[in-house]
LOLOTOR-510736 format. One line per 3 residues: number of its first residue (from 1); for each residue x negated, y negated, z of C-alpha. Coordinates in Angstrom, 1 decimal. Example, Ala and Ser with C-alpha at 12.3 -4.5 7.8 and 13.67 -1.06 7.14 Angstrom:
1 = -12.3 4.5 7.8; -13.7 1.1 7.1
This chain:
1 = -0.3 0.7 -19.1; -0.1 1.7 -15.9; -3.5 0.4 -15.4
4 = -2.4 -2.9 -16.3; 0.5 -2.8 -13.4; -2.1 -1.4 -10.8
7 = -5.0 -4.3 -12.2; -1.9 -7.3 -11.8; -1.0 -6.0 -8.3
10 = -4.4 -5.6 -7.1; -5.6 -8.9 -8.1; -3.3 -10.9 -6.2
13 = -3.8 -11.6 -2.7; -1.4 -10.8 0.0; -2.7 -10.3 3.8
16 = -0.4 -8.5 6.3; 1.7 -11.4 7.6; 1.1 -13.7 4.1
19 = 2.6 -11.8 1.3; 4.3 -14.1 -0.9; 1.9 -14.8 -3.9
22 = 2.0 -10.5 -4.3; 6.3 -10.2 -3.7; 6.4 -12.9 -6.3
25 = 4.9 -10.7 -8.8; 6.0 -7.1 -7.1; 9.7 -8.7 -7.9
28 = 8.9 -9.8 -11.3; 7.9 -6.4 -12.4; 11.0 -5.3 -10.4
31 = 13.8 -6.9 -12.7; 12.6 -5.0 -15.4; 14.4 -2.4 -14.2
34 = 17.5 -4.1 -12.7; 18.5 -8.1 -12.3; 19.6 -7.5 -8.6
37 = 16.0 -8.0 -7.3; 15.4 -10.2 -4.1; 13.3 -11.4 -1.9
40 = 14.8 -11.5 1.6; 14.5 -13.8 4.7; 12.0 -11.3 6.3
43 = 10.1 -11.1 3.0; 10.6 -8.0 1.9; 11.2 -7.3 -2.5
46 = 14.0 -5.6 -2.7; 16.0 -4.6 -6.3; 19.4 -2.4 -6.5
49 = 20.1 0.1 -9.3; 23.7 1.4 -8.8; 24.8 4.3 -11.1
52 = 27.9 3.4 -11.0; 29.9 6.2 -9.1; 32.1 5.6 -7.1
55 = 30.4 6.4 -3.1; 27.4 7.5 -4.2; 24.6 8.5 -2.0
58 = 21.2 5.6 -1.5; 18.6 6.5 -2.0; 15.4 4.3 -1.2
61 = 12.3 4.2 -2.8; 9.5 2.2 -0.3; 6.4 1.5 -1.3
64 = 4.2 -1.4 0.6; 2.6 -4.3 -1.2; 0.9 -6.0 1.7
67 = -3.0 -5.7 2.2; -5.6 -4.9 5.0; -8.2 -8.4 5.9
70 = -8.8 -11.2 8.0; -7.7 -14.4 9.9; -9.7 -17.2 10.9
73 = -9.8 -17.6 14.4; -12.6 -20.0 14.5; -14.4 -22.7 12.7
76 = -17.8 -22.9 14.1; -19.6 -26.5 14.4; -22.4 -25.2 12.0
79 = -19.8 -24.3 9.6; -19.5 -20.6 9.8; -15.8 -18.8 10.0
82 = -15.1 -16.3 13.2; -12.3 -14.0 12.3; -10.3 -11.0 13.5
85 = -9.7 -8.3 11.4; -6.2 -6.6 9.8; -6.6 -2.9 9.1
88 = -10.5 -3.0 8.6; -13.1 -0.8 9.9; -15.9 -3.2 11.3
91 = -18.9 -0.6 9.9; -18.1 -1.9 6.2; -18.3 -6.0 6.6
94 = -21.9 -6.3 7.1; -22.6 -8.2 3.6; -19.1 -8.2 2.4
97 = -17.3 -10.6 -0.4; -14.6 -12.7 1.2; -11.7 -15.1 -0.1
100 = -10.4 -17.2 2.2; -6.8 -18.4 1.5; -6.8 -22.3 2.1
103 = -3.9 -25.1 2.2; -5.7 -26.3 -0.9; -7.2 -22.9 -2.8
106 = -9.1 -19.7 -2.2; -12.7 -20.4 -1.8; -15.6 -17.5 -1.7
109 = -17.5 -16.7 1.6; -19.7 -12.9 2.5; -20.2 -11.5 5.4
112 = -23.9 -12.2 6.5; -25.9 -9.4 7.7; -29.1 -9.4 10.1
115 = -32.0 -8.4 7.9; -33.6 -5.3 9.1; -36.9 -7.3 10.2
118 = -35.0 -9.2 12.8; -33.3 -6.3 13.8; -34.3 -5.0 17.1
121 = -33.7 -1.7 19.1; -30.2 0.3 18.7; -29.1 -2.9 16.1
124 = -30.7 -0.6 13.3; -28.3 2.3 14.4; -25.0 0.9 16.0
127 = -22.5 -0.8 13.7; -22.0 -5.3 14.6; -18.8 -6.2 16.7
130 = -15.7 -8.6 15.1; -16.5 -10.4 17.6; -20.7 -10.4 16.3
133 = -19.9 -11.5 12.9; -18.8 -14.5 10.7; -18.5 -15.8 7.5
136 = -20.6 -18.1 5.3; -19.0 -20.5 3.0; -22.0 -22.3 2.7
139 = -20.5 -25.7 4.1; -21.3 -27.8 7.1; -18.9 -27.8 10.1
142 = -17.6 -31.3 8.7; -17.1 -29.9 5.2; -15.5 -27.1 6.3
145 = -13.1 -27.9 9.0; -11.8 -30.4 6.6; -10.9 -27.7 4.2
148 = -10.6 -24.1 6.1; -7.6 -24.2 9.3; -7.0 -22.0 12.3
151 = -5.0 -19.1 10.8; -6.1 -19.0 7.3; -6.1 -15.6 6.0
154 = -9.2 -13.9 4.2; -9.4 -10.4 2.1; -11.8 -8.9 -0.1
157 = -12.9 -10.5 -2.8; -13.2 -8.5 -5.9; -11.0 -7.1 -9.1
160 = -10.3 -3.7 -9.6; -12.5 -1.5 -12.3; -12.1 1.5 -14.4
163 = -15.0 4.2 -12.4; -15.9 7.0 -15.0; -13.7 7.7 -17.2
166 = -10.1 8.6 -14.8; -10.6 6.9 -11.8; -9.8 3.3 -11.0
169 = -11.5 1.3 -8.2; -10.1 -1.9 -6.2; -9.2 -3.3 -3.5
172 = -5.1 -3.1 -2.1; -4.5 0.3 -4.1; -3.1 1.1 -0.8
175 = -0.6 0.6 -1.2; 0.6 -1.6 -4.2; -0.5 1.6 -6.9
178 = 2.3 3.7 -5.2; 4.6 0.6 -6.3; 3.2 1.1 -9.5
181 = 4.4 5.0 -9.5; 7.7 4.1 -8.3; 7.9 1.8 -11.5
184 = 6.5 4.5 -13.8; 9.4 6.6 -12.2; 12.0 4.0 -13.2
187 = 10.1 4.1 -16.7; 10.8 7.3 -17.3; 14.8 7.5 -15.8
190 = 15.9 4.8 -18.3; 18.8 5.8 -20.2; 19.9 8.7 -17.7
193 = 22.3 9.2 -15.8; 22.2 9.3 -12.0; 24.2 10.2 -9.2
196 = 22.5 8.2 -6.5; 22.4 4.5 -6.0; 18.7 3.5 -6.0
199 = 17.2 0.6 -3.8; 13.7 -0.2 -4.8; 11.3 -1.9 -2.0
202 = 8.5 -3.1 -2.0; 7.8 -4.1 1.5; 5.7 -6.1 3.5
205 = 4.2 -5.6 6.9; 2.8 -1.8 6.9; -0.2 -2.6 8.2
208 = 0.9 -4.2 11.2; 2.9 -1.5 12.0; 5.8 -0.5 9.6
211 = 7.7 -3.5 10.4; 8.9 -4.1 6.9; 11.0 -1.6 5.4
214 = 13.4 -1.0 8.3; 14.6 -4.8 7.8; 15.5 -3.4 4.1
217 = 16.9 -0.1 5.5; 18.9 -1.7 8.0; 20.7 -4.4 5.3
220 = 21.4 -1.7 2.8; 22.0 1.6 5.0; 20.5 4.4 2.7
223 = 21.0 7.5 3.1; 18.0 9.1 2.0; 14.5 7.2 1.6
226 = 11.0 7.9 0.4; 8.0 6.4 1.4; 5.1 6.5 -0.9
229 = 1.8 5.9 0.4; -1.3 7.0 0.3; -2.9 9.7 1.4
232 = -7.1 10.7 1.9; -9.1 12.6 -0.4; -12.5 14.7 -0.6
235 = -15.1 12.3 -0.5; -18.9 13.7 0.4; -18.7 12.4 4.1
238 = -15.2 14.2 4.9; -15.3 17.0 4.0; -12.5 18.6 6.0
241 = -9.7 16.5 3.9; -7.8 18.9 1.9; -6.5 17.2 -0.2
244 = -8.0 16.0 -3.7; -8.5 13.4 -6.4; -6.9 15.2 -10.5
247 = -4.5 17.6 -8.4; -1.0 16.0 -8.0; 0.6 14.3 -5.4
250 = 0.7 15.4 -2.1; 4.1 16.2 -0.8; 3.8 15.7 2.7
253 = 5.8 18.5 5.2; 6.9 17.5 9.4; 7.5 15.0 11.4
256 = 8.8 12.3 9.0; 9.5 14.5 6.2; 13.0 15.9 6.3
259 = 12.6 20.0 4.8; 15.3 20.3 2.7; 14.6 17.0 0.9
262 = 10.5 18.3 1.1; 11.9 22.0 -0.6; 13.8 20.0 -3.4
265 = 11.0 17.6 -4.6; 8.4 21.2 -4.4; 11.5 22.6 -6.4
268 = 11.7 19.3 -8.9; 7.5 19.6 -8.9; 8.1 23.8 -9.8
271 = 10.7 23.2 -12.6; 8.9 20.1 -14.4; 5.2 21.6 -14.1
274 = 3.7 18.9 -12.5; 0.8 19.7 -9.9; 1.7 18.8 -6.6
277 = -0.6 19.7 -3.0; 1.0 20.6 0.2; -0.1 18.3 3.7
280 = 0.9 19.3 6.5; 2.0 16.5 9.3; 3.4 17.3 12.2
283 = 2.9 14.6 14.3; 4.0 10.7 12.8; 2.4 9.8 9.8
286 = 1.7 6.4 10.1; 3.6 5.2 7.0; 7.1 3.7 6.2
289 = 9.0 6.5 6.7; 7.9 6.8 10.9; 9.9 3.7 10.9
292 = 12.6 4.4 8.4; 14.0 7.4 9.7; 15.7 6.0 12.9
295 = 16.2 2.9 11.1; 20.2 1.5 10.1; 22.6 4.9 10.5
298 = 19.4 7.0 10.7; 18.3 9.1 7.5; 16.5 11.7 5.7
301 = 13.1 10.6 4.9; 9.8 12.4 2.8; 6.4 10.8 2.8
304 = 5.1 11.2 -0.7; 1.5 10.6 -0.9; -1.2 9.5 -3.8
307 = -4.3 10.7 -3.3; -7.4 8.4 -2.4; -10.4 7.7 -1.4
310 = -12.5 5.3 0.8; -9.0 4.1 1.9; -8.8 0.9 3.9
313 = -11.7 -0.4 2.1; -12.9 -2.8 -1.1; -13.4 0.5 -2.9
316 = -10.7 2.7 -2.7; -10.4 5.2 -5.5; -7.6 7.1 -7.1
319 = -7.0 9.1 -10.2; -4.8 7.8 -13.4; -3.3 11.2 -14.0
322 = -2.2 10.7 -10.2; -0.3 7.9 -10.5; 0.9 9.1 -13.6
325 = 2.2 12.4 -11.9; 3.7 10.9 -9.1; 5.5 9.1 -10.9
328 = 7.1 12.1 -12.9; 7.5 13.7 -9.8; 9.7 11.1 -8.4
331 = 11.7 10.9 -11.6; 12.2 14.7 -11.8; 13.6 15.0 -8.1
334 = 15.8 11.4 -9.4; 17.4 13.5 -12.2; 18.1 16.3 -9.8
337 = 19.1 15.1 -6.9; 22.9 14.9 -6.1; 22.5 13.8 -2.4
340 = 23.7 17.2 -1.0; 21.2 17.4 1.4; 22.0 18.1 5.4
343 = 21.5 15.4 7.5
């Protein structure tokens, strides 16, 4: 089931720069579809599925597997951990539960908050700077320094759960749920004769500047690439967001999405009665498509997005039907795509 794959991926810890644990799981999952799976020198997971036709065009499907988190910068004499954030909104941190990935094992911690009784002046309304926060791991300074090291990674603690009947809430849905979308497409393509070689990319270090995916592109020289990533869905506090959960994948139109490819994907959605949404993104998308476009010999790219609420938080929320329909749309496009698209 799709939900089981999402749970398996989001349960594992893999902050940007420290993705080896989740990479091993991603490699195992991709091996269900091809024996040609590697974890390269950079740390990306890559699976190659040739169509068997000579000089076939290469299509790269990418989803990044790193997650937001923190890195320890200091262990105080009082046993607290100072830290820097990796892609995290500081406003949500006080009161959060975290897990510290030490060299001897994982330990729990909390980011404590000052009780309102002790707050003064504007402290009650202003967000707290990360420099003023610390993680409490329930140890003395001496104990903490024996277990925790400067440079240890941390991330949010907790596993995903069903929210209502159709929704799923978890950390790291950005972007591991999109790898599940790709795997679902591969399930739907089993036994199909394709006209393109597929390069399946579970890339790393996206949250640090979209660094991992171009490494794969330089090596495999794809002709086209689809970056499958998350995009904002409507919430009570973000009324200006135009897309929503339950209405299908979002096809981005703009800087990182070549119009000819977008038109083909839209056509595949219409012919197969797959719901979809459109989103204009005239500037850089902030996804791996941004750095894939000029990578290698250069390529035509598209951003296909999964609607997500509360991005870059420990309580990201998606709708299962959107995961299913994103996979369906990828499969429908791939079945009809023969690489004849102007570059």
